[in-house]
mmJSON file of the N, C-alpha and C atoms, coordinates in Angstrom:
{"data_MODEL":{"atom_site":{
"group_PDB":["ATOM","ATOM","ATOM","ATOM","ATOM","ATOM","ATOM","ATOM","ATOM","ATOM","ATOM","ATOM","ATOM","ATOM","ATOM","ATOM","ATOM","ATOM","ATOM","ATOM","ATOM","ATOM","ATOM","ATOM","ATOM","ATOM","ATOM","ATOM","ATOM","ATOM","ATOM","ATOM","ATOM","ATOM","ATOM","ATOM","ATOM","ATOM","ATOM","ATOM","ATOM","ATOM","ATOM","ATOM","ATOM","ATOM","ATOM","ATOM","ATOM","ATOM","ATOM","ATOM","ATOM","ATOM","ATOM","ATOM","ATOM","ATOM","ATOM","ATOM","ATOM","ATOM","ATOM","ATOM","ATOM","ATOM","ATOM","ATOM","ATOM","ATOM","ATOM","ATOM","ATOM","ATOM","ATOM","ATOM","ATOM","ATOM","ATOM","ATOM","ATOM","ATOM","ATOM","ATOM","ATOM","ATOM","ATOM","ATOM","ATOM","ATOM","ATOM","ATOM","ATOM","ATOM","ATOM","ATOM","ATOM","ATOM","ATOM","ATOM","ATOM","ATOM","ATOM","ATOM","ATOM","ATOM","ATOM","ATOM","ATOM","ATOM","ATOM","ATOM","ATOM","ATOM","ATOM","ATOM","ATOM","ATOM","ATOM","ATOM","ATOM","ATOM","ATOM","ATOM","ATOM","ATOM","ATOM","ATOM","ATOM","ATOM","ATOM","ATOM","ATOM","ATOM","ATOM","ATOM","ATOM","ATOM","ATOM","ATOM","ATOM","ATOM","ATOM","ATOM","ATOM","ATOM","ATOM","ATOM","ATOM","ATOM","ATOM","ATOM","ATOM","ATOM","ATOM","ATOM","ATOM","ATOM","ATOM","ATOM","ATOM","ATOM","ATOM","ATOM","ATOM","ATOM","ATOM","ATOM","ATOM","ATOM","ATOM","ATOM","ATOM","ATOM","ATOM","ATOM","ATOM","ATOM","ATOM","ATOM","ATOM","ATOM","ATOM","ATOM","ATOM","ATOM","ATOM","ATOM","ATOM","ATOM","ATOM","ATOM","ATOM","ATOM","ATOM","ATOM","ATOM","ATOM","ATOM","ATOM","ATOM","ATOM","ATOM","ATOM","ATOM","ATOM","ATOM","ATOM","ATOM","ATOM","ATOM","ATOM","ATOM","ATOM","ATOM","ATOM","ATOM","ATOM","ATOM","ATOM","ATOM","ATOM","ATOM","ATOM","ATOM","ATOM","ATOM","ATOM","ATOM","ATOM","ATOM"],
"id":[1,2,3,4,5,6,7,8,9,10,11,12,13,14,15,16,17,18,19,20,21,22,23,24,25,26,27,28,29,30,31,32,33,34,35,36,37,38,39,40,41,42,43,44,45,46,47,48,49,50,51,52,53,54,55,56,57,58,59,60,61,62,63,64,65,66,67,68,69,70,71,72,73,74,75,76,77,78,79,80,81,82,83,84,85,86,87,88,89,90,91,92,93,94,95,96,97,98,99,100,101,102,103,104,105,106,107,108,109,110,111,112,113,114,115,116,117,118,119,120,121,122,123,124,125,126,127,128,129,130,131,132,133,134,135,136,137,138,139,140,141,142,143,144,145,146,147,148,149,150,151,152,153,154,155,156,157,158,159,160,161,162,163,164,165,166,167,168,169,170,171,172,173,174,175,176,177,178,179,180,181,182,183,184,185,186,187,188,189,190,191,192,193,194,195,196,197,198,199,200,201,202,203,204,205,206,207,208,209,210,211,212,213,214,215,216,217,218,219,220,221,222,223,224,225,226,227,228,229,230,231],
"type_symbol":["N","C","C","N","C","C","N","C","C","N","C","C","N","C","C","N","C","C","N","C","C","N","C","C","N","C","C","N","C","C","N","C","C","N","C","C","N","C","C","N","C","C","N","C","C","N","C","C","N","C","C","N","C","C","N","C","C","N","C","C","N","C","C","N","C","C","N","C","C","N","C","C","N","C","C","N","C","C","N","C","C","N","C","C","N","C","C","N","C","C","N","C","C","N","C","C","N","C","C","N","C","C","N","C","C","N","C","C","N","C","C","N","C","C","N","C","C","N","C","C","N","C","C","N","C","C","N","C","C","N","C","C","N","C","C","N","C","C","N","C","C","N","C","C","N","C","C","N","C","C","N","C","C","N","C","C","N","C","C","N","C","C","N","C","C","N","C","C","N","C","C","N","C","C","N","C","C","N","C","C","N","C","C","N","C","C","N","C","C","N","C","C","N","C","C","N","C","C","N","C","C","N","C","C","N","C","C","N","C","C","N","C","C","N","C","C","N","C","C","N","C","C","N","C","C","N","C","C","N","C","C"],
"label_atom_id":["N","CA","C","N","CA","C","N","CA","C","N","CA","C","N","CA","C","N","CA","C","N","CA","C","N","CA","C","N","CA","C","N","CA","C","N","CA","C","N","CA","C","N","CA","C","N","CA","C","N","CA","C","N","CA","C","N","CA","C","N","CA","C","N","CA","C","N","CA","C","N","CA","C","N","CA","C","N","CA","C","N","CA","C","N","CA","C","N","CA","C","N","CA","C","N","CA","C","N","CA","C","N","CA","C","N","CA","C","N","CA","C","N","CA","C","N","CA","C","N","CA","C","N","CA","C","N","CA","C","N","CA","C","N","CA","C","N","CA","C","N","CA","C","N","CA","C","N","CA","C","N","CA","C","N","CA","C","N","CA","C","N","CA","C","N","CA","C","N","CA","C","N","CA","C","N","CA","C","N","CA","C","N","CA","C","N","CA","C","N","CA","C","N","CA","C","N","CA","C","N","CA","C","N","CA","C","N","CA","C","N","CA","C","N","CA","C","N","CA","C","N","CA","C","N","CA","C","N","CA","C","N","CA","C","N","CA","C","N","CA","C","N","CA","C","N","CA","C","N","CA","C","N","CA","C","N","CA","C","N","CA","C","N","CA","C","N","CA","C"],
"label_alt_id":[null,null,null,null,null,null,null,null,null,null,null,null,null,null,null,null,null,null,null,null,null,null,null,null,null,null,null,null,null,null,null,null,null,null,null,null,null,null,null,null,null,null,null,null,null,null,null,null,null,null,null,null,null,null,null,null,null,null,null,null,null,null,null,null,null,null,null,null,null,null,null,null,null,null,null,null,null,null,null,null,null,null,null,null,null,null,null,null,null,null,null,null,null,null,null,null,null,null,null,null,null,null,null,null,null,null,null,null,null,null,null,null,null,null,null,null,null,null,null,null,null,null,null,null,null,null,null,null,null,null,null,null,null,null,null,null,null,null,null,null,null,null,null,null,null,null,null,null,null,null,null,null,null,null,null,null,null,null,null,null,null,null,null,null,null,null,null,null,null,null,null,null,null,null,null,null,null,null,null,null,null,null,null,null,null,null,null,null,null,null,null,null,null,null,null,null,null,null,null,null,null,null,null,null,null,null,null,null,null,null,null,null,null,null,null,null,null,null,null,null,null,null,null,null,null,null,null,null,null,null,null],
"label_comp_id":["UNK","UNK","UNK","UNK","UNK","UNK","UNK","UNK","UNK","UNK","UNK","UNK","UNK","UNK","UNK","UNK","UNK","UNK","UNK","UNK","UNK","UNK","UNK","UNK","UNK","UNK","UNK","UNK","UNK","UNK","UNK","UNK","UNK","UNK","UNK","UNK","UNK","UNK","UNK","UNK","UNK","UNK","UNK","UNK","UNK","UNK","UNK","UNK","UNK","UNK","UNK","UNK","UNK","UNK","UNK","UNK","UNK","UNK","UNK","UNK","UNK","UNK","UNK","UNK","UNK","UNK","UNK","UNK","UNK","UNK","UNK","UNK","UNK","UNK","UNK","UNK","UNK","UNK","UNK","UNK","UNK","UNK","UNK","UNK","UNK","UNK","UNK","UNK","UNK","UNK","UNK","UNK","UNK","UNK","UNK","UNK","UNK","UNK","UNK","UNK","UNK","UNK","UNK","UNK","UNK","UNK","UNK","UNK","UNK","UNK","UNK","UNK","UNK","UNK","UNK","UNK","UNK","UNK","UNK","UNK","UNK","UNK","UNK","UNK","UNK","UNK","UNK","UNK","UNK","UNK","UNK","UNK","UNK","UNK","UNK","UNK","UNK","UNK","UNK","UNK","UNK","UNK","UNK","UNK","UNK","UNK","UNK","UNK","UNK","UNK","UNK","UNK","UNK","UNK","UNK","UNK","UNK","UNK","UNK","UNK","UNK","UNK","UNK","UNK","UNK","UNK","UNK","UNK","UNK","UNK","UNK","UNK","UNK","UNK","UNK","UNK","UNK","UNK","UNK","UNK","UNK","UNK","UNK","UNK","UNK","UNK","UNK","UNK","UNK","UNK","UNK","UNK","UNK","UNK","UNK","UNK","UNK","UNK","UNK","UNK","UNK","UNK","UNK","UNK","UNK","UNK","UNK","UNK","UNK","UNK","UNK","UNK","UNK","UNK","UNK","UNK","UNK","UNK","UNK","UNK","UNK","UNK","UNK","UNK","UNK","UNK","UNK","UNK","UNK","UNK","UNK"],
"label_asym_id":["A","A","A","A","A","A","A","A","A","A","A","A","A","A","A","A","A","A","A","A","A","A","A","A","A","A","A","A","A","A","A","A","A","A","A","A","A","A","A","A","A","A","A","A","A","A","A","A","A","A","A","A","A","A","A","A","A","A","A","A","A","A","A","A","A","A","A","A","A","A","A","A","A","A","A","A","A","A","A","A","A","A","A","A","A","A","A","A","A","A","A","A","A","A","A","A","A","A","A","A","A","A","A","A","A","A","A","A","A","A","A","A","A","A","A","A","A","A","A","A","A","A","A","A","A","A","A","A","A","A","A","A","A","A","A","A","A","A","A","A","A","A","A","A","A","A","A","A","A","A","A","A","A","A","A","A","A","A","A","A","A","A","A","A","A","A","A","A","A","A","A","A","A","A","A","A","A","A","A","A","A","A","A","A","A","A","A","A","A","A","A","A","A","A","A","A","A","A","A","A","A","A","A","A","A","A","A","A","A","A","A","A","A","A","A","A","A","A","A","A","A","A","A","A","A","A","A","A","A","A","A"],
"label_entity_id":["1","1","1","1","1","1","1","1","1","1","1","1","1","1","1","1","1","1","1","1","1","1","1","1","1","1","1","1","1","1","1","1","1","1","1","1","1","1","1","1","1","1","1","1","1","1","1","1","1","1","1","1","1","1","1","1","1","1","1","1","1","1","1","1","1","1","1","1","1","1","1","1","1","1","1","1","1","1","1","1","1","1","1","1","1","1","1","1","1","1","1","1","1","1","1","1","1","1","1","1","1","1","1","1","1","1","1","1","1","1","1","1","1","1","1","1","1","1","1","1","1","1","1","1","1","1","1","1","1","1","1","1","1","1","1","1","1","1","1","1","1","1","1","1","1","1","1","1","1","1","1","1","1","1","1","1","1","1","1","1","1","1","1","1","1","1","1","1","1","1","1","1","1","1","1","1","1","1","1","1","1","1","1","1","1","1","1","1","1","1","1","1","1","1","1","1","1","1","1","1","1","1","1","1","1","1","1","1","1","1","1","1","1","1","1","1","1","1","1","1","1","1","1","1","1","1","1","1","1","1","1"],
"label_seq_id":[1,1,1,2,2,2,3,3,3,4,4,4,5,5,5,6,6,6,7,7,7,8,8,8,9,9,9,10,10,10,11,11,11,12,12,12,13,13,13,14,14,14,15,15,15,16,16,16,17,17,17,18,18,18,19,19,19,20,20,20,21,21,21,22,22,22,23,23,23,24,24,24,25,25,25,26,26,26,27,27,27,28,28,28,29,29,29,30,30,30,31,31,31,32,32,32,33,33,33,34,34,34,35,35,35,36,36,36,37,37,37,38,38,38,39,39,39,40,40,40,41,41,41,42,42,42,43,43,43,44,44,44,45,45,45,46,46,46,47,47,47,48,48,48,49,49,49,50,50,50,51,51,51,52,52,52,53,53,53,54,54,54,55,55,55,56,56,56,57,57,57,58,58,58,59,59,59,60,60,60,61,61,61,62,62,62,63,63,63,64,64,64,65,65,65,66,66,66,67,67,67,68,68,68,69,69,69,70,70,70,71,71,71,72,72,72,73,73,73,74,74,74,75,75,75,76,76,76,77,77,77],
"pdbx_PDB_ins_code":[null,null,null,null,null,null,null,null,null,null,null,null,null,null,null,null,null,null,null,null,null,null,null,null,null,null,null,null,null,null,null,null,null,null,null,null,null,null,null,null,null,null,null,null,null,null,null,null,null,null,null,null,null,null,null,null,null,null,null,null,null,null,null,null,null,null,null,null,null,null,null,null,null,null,null,null,null,null,null,null,null,null,null,null,null,null,null,null,null,null,null,null,null,null,null,null,null,null,null,null,null,null,null,null,null,null,null,null,null,null,null,null,null,null,null,null,null,null,null,null,null,null,null,null,null,null,null,null,null,null,null,null,null,null,null,null,null,null,null,null,null,null,null,null,null,null,null,null,null,null,null,null,null,null,null,null,null,null,null,null,null,null,null,null,null,null,null,null,null,null,null,null,null,null,null,null,null,null,null,null,null,null,null,null,null,null,null,null,null,null,null,null,null,null,null,null,null,null,null,null,null,null,null,null,null,null,null,null,null,null,null,null,null,null,null,null,null,null,null,null,null,null,null,null,null,null,null,null,null,null,null],
"Cartn_x":[65.687,65.09,63.647,62.79,61.372,61.155,60.208,59.839,58.993,59.29,58.546,57.283,56.144,54.864,54.567,53.643,53.212,52.575,51.831,51.23,52.299,53.376,54.467,55.116,55.314,55.9,54.996,53.71,52.761,52.708,52.706,52.673,53.908,55.068,56.315,56.311,55.828,55.771,54.888,53.708,52.805,53.393,54.04,54.666,55.821,56.542,57.618,57.061,55.928,55.282,54.915,54.371,53.948,55.144,56.218,57.358,58.252,58.112,58.956,58.417,57.278,56.616,56.426,56.544,56.291,54.807,53.948,52.496,52.104,52.467,52.433,51.384,50.116,49.075,48.449,48.932,48.355,48.54,49.592,49.904,49.122,48.462,47.742,46.269,45.736,44.303,43.53,42.227,41.368,41.525,41.634,41.798,43.126,44.19,45.498,45.502,44.848,44.762,44.012,42.915,42.135,42.948,43.667,44.503,45.63,46.273,47.336,46.795,45.621,44.989,44.777,44.26,44.01,45.312,46.357,47.629,48.281,48.178,48.765,47.986,46.678,45.865,46.178,46.497,46.815,48.138,49.081,50.428,50.421,51.014,51.032,52.35,52.243,53.411,53.315,52.526,52.307,53.591,54.562,55.829,56.724,56.425,57.236,56.321,56.437,55.537,55.647,56.875,57.064,56.471,56.687,56.154,54.631,54.069,52.609,52.028,52.704,52.258,52.341,53.408,53.551,52.469,52.136,51.07,49.759,49.435,48.186,48.173,49.286,49.37,49.187,49.814,49.699,48.27,47.621,46.23,45.309,45.571,44.773,44.942,46.175,46.424,45.744,45.796,45.144,43.636,43.061,41.621,41.217,42.03,41.745,41.754,42.757,42.861,41.698,41.311,40.159,38.907,38.745,37.596,37.614,38.786,38.892,38.488,38.916,38.603,37.135,36.515,35.138,34.111,34.435,33.467,33.758,34.859,35.214,36.62,37.049,38.441,38.871,38.083,38.468,37.332,37.536,36.491,36.154,37.177,36.997,36.764,36.633,36.328,36.935],
"Cartn_y":[90.801,90.137,90.611,89.707,90.029,90.968,91.86,92.786,92.041,92.268,91.628,92.446,91.769,92.461,92.719,93.613,93.903,92.672,91.893,90.657,89.673,89.561,88.666,89.116,90.407,90.946,90.657,90.884,90.648,89.162,88.287,86.845,86.401,86.879,86.517,87.033,88.254,88.836,87.985,87.583,86.76,85.368,84.82,83.506,83.561,84.671,84.824,84.85,85.476,85.479,84.059,83.311,81.936,81.053,81.169,80.274,80.674,81.879,82.322,81.887,81.239,80.884,79.381,78.871,77.45,77.136,78.026,77.883,78.634,78.08,78.711,79.788,79.46,80.382,81.174,80.984,81.661,83.18,83.637,85.063,85.841,85.136,85.819,85.975,87.115,87.364,86.651,86.615,85.991,86.689,88.018,88.764,88.432,88.322,87.984,86.564,85.65,84.274,84.214,84.927,84.952,85.549,86.597,87.242,86.307,85.64,84.694,83.566,83.07,82.017,82.49,83.68,84.246,84.388,84.886,85.099,83.778,82.777,81.478,80.796,80.901,80.293,80.912,82.213,82.901,82.43,82.088,81.739,80.384,80.313,79.085,78.338,77.141,76.291,75.014,75.014,73.807,73.304,74.168,73.773,72.986,73.043,72.371,71.503,70.202,69.269,69.355,69.461,69.549,70.84,71.938,73.223,73.221,72.602,72.529,71.688,70.611,69.758,70.53,71.279,72.102,73.166,73.737,74.74,74.143,72.942,72.284,71.983,71.532,71.251,72.53,73.602,74.88,75.404,75.279,75.722,74.925,73.634,72.824,73.323,73.641,74.144,75.495,76.344,77.652,77.469,76.565,76.309,75.802,74.938,74.429,75.577,76.445,77.568,78.551,78.807,79.692,79.069,77.766,77.069,77.197,77.007,77.117,78.505,79.523,80.893,81.25,80.705,81.076,80.188,78.912,77.977,77.535,77.926,77.498,76.932,76.429,76.006,74.901,73.906,72.825,71.869,70.919,69.967,69.047,68.624,67.587,68.153,69.422,69.907,71.172],
"Cartn_z":[-10.148,-9.001,-8.849,-8.453,-8.293,-7.113,-7.283,-6.209,-5.175,-3.919,-2.836,-2.587,-2.62,-2.455,-0.978,-0.743,0.633,1.264,0.469,0.983,1.439,0.66,1.045,2.354,2.481,3.72,4.93,4.745,5.834,6.197,5.197,5.427,6.205,5.805,6.487,7.925,8.129,9.479,10.394,9.916,10.725,10.959,9.955,10.123,11.119,11.169,12.147,13.566,13.763,15.08,15.473,14.529,14.789,15.124,14.36,14.548,15.711,16.224,17.334,18.693,18.702,19.947,20.051,21.273,21.506,21.315,21.752,21.573,20.309,19.204,17.89,17.68,17.783,17.355,18.5,19.712,20.871,20.798,20.147,20.119,19.068,18.154,17.081,17.419,17.07,17.256,16.154,16.31,15.31,13.952,13.966,12.729,12.058,12.871,12.322,11.744,12.446,11.944,10.62,10.538,9.298,8.155,8.459,7.43,6.995,7.953,7.625,6.759,7.104,6.318,4.873,4.724,3.398,2.605,3.253,2.566,2.158,3.001,2.685,1.567,1.603,0.545,-0.82,-0.852,-2.101,-2.703,-1.839,-2.298,-2.991,-4.183,-4.979,-4.76,-4.214,-4.004,-4.838,-5.894,-6.692,-7.351,-7.521,-8.124,-7.163,-5.857,-4.836,-3.971,-4.144,-3.467,-1.938,-1.415,0.039,0.602,-0.096,0.355,0.316,-0.71,-0.817,0.315,0.675,1.78,3.108,3.296,4.507,4.577,3.432,3.359,3.846,3.386,3.78,5.284,5.829,7.268,8.082,7.627,8.326,8.273,7.13,7.004,7.928,8.098,9.032,10.458,10.848,12.206,12.42,11.423,11.514,11.658,10.874,10.959,12.334,12.93,14.272,15.277,15.187,16.125,15.944,14.717,14.469,15.074,14.911,15.489,17.008,17.621,19.081,19.558,18.846,19.255,19.05,18.02,17.732,18.429,18.627,19.173,20.604,21.152,22.495,22.491,23.622,23.794,22.828,22.628,21.751,21.523,20.671,20.324,21.498,22.22,23.246,24.641,24.796,26.128,26.423],
"occupancy":[1.0,1.0,1.0,1.0,1.0,1.0,1.0,1.0,1.0,1.0,1.0,1.0,1.0,1.0,1.0,1.0,1.0,1.0,1.0,1.0,1.0,1.0,1.0,1.0,1.0,1.0,1.0,1.0,1.0,1.0,1.0,1.0,1.0,1.0,1.0,1.0,1.0,1.0,1.0,1.0,1.0,1.0,1.0,1.0,1.0,1.0,1.0,1.0,1.0,1.0,1.0,1.0,1.0,1.0,1.0,1.0,1.0,1.0,1.0,1.0,1.0,1.0,1.0,1.0,1.0,1.0,1.0,1.0,1.0,1.0,1.0,1.0,1.0,1.0,1.0,1.0,1.0,1.0,1.0,1.0,1.0,1.0,1.0,1.0,1.0,1.0,1.0,1.0,1.0,1.0,1.0,1.0,1.0,1.0,1.0,1.0,1.0,1.0,1.0,1.0,1.0,1.0,1.0,1.0,1.0,1.0,1.0,1.0,1.0,1.0,1.0,1.0,1.0,1.0,1.0,1.0,1.0,1.0,1.0,1.0,1.0,1.0,1.0,1.0,1.0,1.0,1.0,1.0,1.0,1.0,1.0,1.0,1.0,1.0,1.0,1.0,1.0,1.0,1.0,1.0,1.0,1.0,1.0,1.0,1.0,1.0,1.0,1.0,1.0,1.0,1.0,1.0,1.0,1.0,1.0,1.0,1.0,1.0,1.0,1.0,1.0,1.0,1.0,1.0,1.0,1.0,1.0,1.0,1.0,1.0,1.0,1.0,1.0,1.0,1.0,1.0,1.0,1.0,1.0,1.0,1.0,1.0,1.0,1.0,1.0,1.0,1.0,1.0,1.0,1.0,1.0,1.0,1.0,1.0,1.0,1.0,1.0,1.0,1.0,1.0,1.0,1.0,1.0,1.0,1.0,1.0,1.0,1.0,1.0,1.0,1.0,1.0,1.0,1.0,1.0,1.0,1.0,1.0,1.0,1.0,1.0,1.0,1.0,1.0,1.0,1.0,1.0,1.0,1.0,1.0,1.0],
"B_iso_or_equiv":[0.0,0.0,0.0,0.0,0.0,0.0,0.0,0.0,0.0,0.0,0.0,0.0,0.0,0.0,0.0,0.0,0.0,0.0,0.0,0.0,0.0,0.0,0.0,0.0,0.0,0.0,0.0,0.0,0.0,0.0,0.0,0.0,0.0,0.0,0.0,0.0,0.0,0.0,0.0,0.0,0.0,0.0,0.0,0.0,0.0,0.0,0.0,0.0,0.0,0.0,0.0,0.0,0.0,0.0,0.0,0.0,0.0,0.0,0.0,0.0,0.0,0.0,0.0,0.0,0.0,0.0,0.0,0.0,0.0,0.0,0.0,0.0,0.0,0.0,0.0,0.0,0.0,0.0,0.0,0.0,0.0,0.0,0.0,0.0,0.0,0.0,0.0,0.0,0.0,0.0,0.0,0.0,0.0,0.0,0.0,0.0,0.0,0.0,0.0,0.0,0.0,0.0,0.0,0.0,0.0,0.0,0.0,0.0,0.0,0.0,0.0,0.0,0.0,0.0,0.0,0.0,0.0,0.0,0.0,0.0,0.0,0.0,0.0,0.0,0.0,0.0,0.0,0.0,0.0,0.0,0.0,0.0,0.0,0.0,0.0,0.0,0.0,0.0,0.0,0.0,0.0,0.0,0.0,0.0,0.0,0.0,0.0,0.0,0.0,0.0,0.0,0.0,0.0,0.0,0.0,0.0,0.0,0.0,0.0,0.0,0.0,0.0,0.0,0.0,0.0,0.0,0.0,0.0,0.0,0.0,0.0,0.0,0.0,0.0,0.0,0.0,0.0,0.0,0.0,0.0,0.0,0.0,0.0,0.0,0.0,0.0,0.0,0.0,0.0,0.0,0.0,0.0,0.0,0.0,0.0,0.0,0.0,0.0,0.0,0.0,0.0,0.0,0.0,0.0,0.0,0.0,0.0,0.0,0.0,0.0,0.0,0.0,0.0,0.0,0.0,0.0,0.0,0.0,0.0,0.0,0.0,0.0,0.0,0.0,0.0,0.0,0.0,0.0,0.0,0.0,0.0],
"pdbx_formal_charge":[null,null,null,null,null,null,null,null,null,null,null,null,null,null,null,null,null,null,null,null,null,null,null,null,null,null,null,null,null,null,null,null,null,null,null,null,null,null,null,null,null,null,null,null,null,null,null,null,null,null,null,null,null,null,null,null,null,null,null,null,null,null,null,null,null,null,null,null,null,null,null,null,null,null,null,null,null,null,null,null,null,null,null,null,null,null,null,null,null,null,null,null,null,null,null,null,null,null,null,null,null,null,null,null,null,null,null,null,null,null,null,null,null,null,null,null,null,null,null,null,null,null,null,null,null,null,null,null,null,null,null,null,null,null,null,null,null,null,null,null,null,null,null,null,null,null,null,null,null,null,null,null,null,null,null,null,null,null,null,null,null,null,null,null,null,null,null,null,null,null,null,null,null,null,null,null,null,null,null,null,null,null,null,null,null,null,null,null,null,null,null,null,null,null,null,null,null,null,null,null,null,null,null,null,null,null,null,null,null,null,null,null,null,null,null,null,null,null,null,null,null,null,null,null,null,null,null,null,null,null,null],
"auth_seq_id":[1,1,1,2,2,2,3,3,3,4,4,4,5,5,5,6,6,6,7,7,7,8,8,8,9,9,9,10,10,10,11,11,11,12,12,12,13,13,13,14,14,14,15,15,15,16,16,16,17,17,17,18,18,18,19,19,19,20,20,20,21,21,21,22,22,22,23,23,23,24,24,24,25,25,25,26,26,26,27,27,27,28,28,28,29,29,29,30,30,30,31,31,31,32,32,32,33,33,33,34,34,34,35,35,35,36,36,36,37,37,37,38,38,38,39,39,39,40,40,40,41,41,41,42,42,42,43,43,43,44,44,44,45,45,45,46,46,46,47,47,47,48,48,48,49,49,49,50,50,50,51,51,51,52,52,52,53,53,53,54,54,54,55,55,55,56,56,56,57,57,57,58,58,58,59,59,59,60,60,60,61,61,61,62,62,62,63,63,63,64,64,64,65,65,65,66,66,66,67,67,67,68,68,68,69,69,69,70,70,70,71,71,71,72,72,72,73,73,73,74,74,74,75,75,75,76,76,76,77,77,77],
"auth_comp_id":["UNK","UNK","UNK","UNK","UNK","UNK","UNK","UNK","UNK","UNK","UNK","UNK","UNK","UNK","UNK","UNK","UNK","UNK","UNK","UNK","UNK","UNK","UNK","UNK","UNK","UNK","UNK","UNK","UNK","UNK","UNK","UNK","UNK","UNK","UNK","UNK","UNK","UNK","UNK","UNK","UNK","UNK","UNK","UNK","UNK","UNK","UNK","UNK","UNK","UNK","UNK","UNK","UNK","UNK","UNK","UNK","UNK","UNK","UNK","UNK","UNK","UNK","UNK","UNK","UNK","UNK","UNK","UNK","UNK","UNK","UNK","UNK","UNK","UNK","UNK","UNK","UNK","UNK","UNK","UNK","UNK","UNK","UNK","UNK","UNK","UNK","UNK","UNK","UNK","UNK","UNK","UNK","UNK","UNK","UNK","UNK","UNK","UNK","UNK","UNK","UNK","UNK","UNK","UNK","UNK","UNK","UNK","UNK","UNK","UNK","UNK","UNK","UNK","UNK","UNK","UNK","UNK","UNK","UNK","UNK","UNK","UNK","UNK","UNK","UNK","UNK","UNK","UNK","UNK","UNK","UNK","UNK","UNK","UNK","UNK","UNK","UNK","UNK","UNK","UNK","UNK","UNK","UNK","UNK","UNK","UNK","UNK","UNK","UNK","UNK","UNK","UNK","UNK","UNK","UNK","UNK","UNK","UNK","UNK","UNK","UNK","UNK","UNK","UNK","UNK","UNK","UNK","UNK","UNK","UNK","UNK","UNK","UNK","UNK","UNK","UNK","UNK","UNK","UNK","UNK","UNK","UNK","UNK","UNK","UNK","UNK","UNK","UNK","UNK","UNK","UNK","UNK","UNK","UNK","UNK","UNK","UNK","UNK","UNK","UNK","UNK","UNK","UNK","UNK","UNK","UNK","UNK","UNK","UNK","UNK","UNK","UNK","UNK","UNK","UNK","UNK","UNK","UNK","UNK","UNK","UNK","UNK","UNK","UNK","UNK","UNK","UNK","UNK","UNK","UNK","UNK"],
"auth_asym_id":["A","A","A","A","A","A","A","A","A","A","A","A","A","A","A","A","A","A","A","A","A","A","A","A","A","A","A","A","A","A","A","A","A","A","A","A","A","A","A","A","A","A","A","A","A","A","A","A","A","A","A","A","A","A","A","A","A","A","A","A","A","A","A","A","A","A","A","A","A","A","A","A","A","A","A","A","A","A","A","A","A","A","A","A","A","A","A","A","A","A","A","A","A","A","A","A","A","A","A","A","A","A","A","A","A","A","A","A","A","A","A","A","A","A","A","A","A","A","A","A","A","A","A","A","A","A","A","A","A","A","A","A","A","A","A","A","A","A","A","A","A","A","A","A","A","A","A","A","A","A","A","A","A","A","A","A","A","A","A","A","A","A","A","A","A","A","A","A","A","A","A","A","A","A","A","A","A","A","A","A","A","A","A","A","A","A","A","A","A","A","A","A","A","A","A","A","A","A","A","A","A","A","A","A","A","A","A","A","A","A","A","A","A","A","A","A","A","A","A","A","A","A","A","A","A","A","A","A","A","A","A"],
"auth_atom_id":["N","CA","C","N","CA","C","N","CA","C","N","CA","C","N","CA","C","N","CA","C","N","CA","C","N","CA","C","N","CA","C","N","CA","C","N","CA","C","N","CA","C","N","CA","C","N","CA","C","N","CA","C","N","CA","C","N","CA","C","N","CA","C","N","CA","C","N","CA","C","N","CA","C","N","CA","C","N","CA","C","N","CA","C","N","CA","C","N","CA","C","N","CA","C","N","CA","C","N","CA","C","N","CA","C","N","CA","C","N","CA","C","N","CA","C","N","CA","C","N","CA","C","N","CA","C","N","CA","C","N","CA","C","N","CA","C","N","CA","C","N","CA","C","N","CA","C","N","CA","C","N","CA","C","N","CA","C","N","CA","C","N","CA","C","N","CA","C","N","CA","C","N","CA","C","N","CA","C","N","CA","C","N","CA","C","N","CA","C","N","CA","C","N","CA","C","N","CA","C","N","CA","C","N","CA","C","N","CA","C","N","CA","C","N","CA","C","N","CA","C","N","CA","C","N","CA","C","N","CA","C","N","CA","C","N","CA","C","N","CA","C","N","CA","C","N","CA","C","N","CA","C","N","CA","C","N","CA","C","N","CA","C","N","CA","C","N","CA","C"],
"pdbx_PDB_model_num":[1,1,1,1,1,1,1,1,1,1,1,1,1,1,1,1,1,1,1,1,1,1,1,1,1,1,1,1,1,1,1,1,1,1,1,1,1,1,1,1,1,1,1,1,1,1,1,1,1,1,1,1,1,1,1,1,1,1,1,1,1,1,1,1,1,1,1,1,1,1,1,1,1,1,1,1,1,1,1,1,1,1,1,1,1,1,1,1,1,1,1,1,1,1,1,1,1,1,1,1,1,1,1,1,1,1,1,1,1,1,1,1,1,1,1,1,1,1,1,1,1,1,1,1,1,1,1,1,1,1,1,1,1,1,1,1,1,1,1,1,1,1,1,1,1,1,1,1,1,1,1,1,1,1,1,1,1,1,1,1,1,1,1,1,1,1,1,1,1,1,1,1,1,1,1,1,1,1,1,1,1,1,1,1,1,1,1,1,1,1,1,1,1,1,1,1,1,1,1,1,1,1,1,1,1,1,1,1,1,1,1,1,1,1,1,1,1,1,1,1,1,1,1,1,1,1,1,1,1,1,1]
}}}
């Protein structure tokens, strides 16, 4: 069996925080969001089309939340 890396453990831990909350990304700091983004981008899901599509959707949501935290509440007000 493959050894689970520290990056995988950290990615799963951050994803558990996100999925355990109704307001998905509200509980993560900007640093945690950036780290989660980095860890997800590193992970290769090219072998699974559905997983790769989910990865892209999640990265879009993370980018929106990072934008909200750095530039203000949101695009529309």
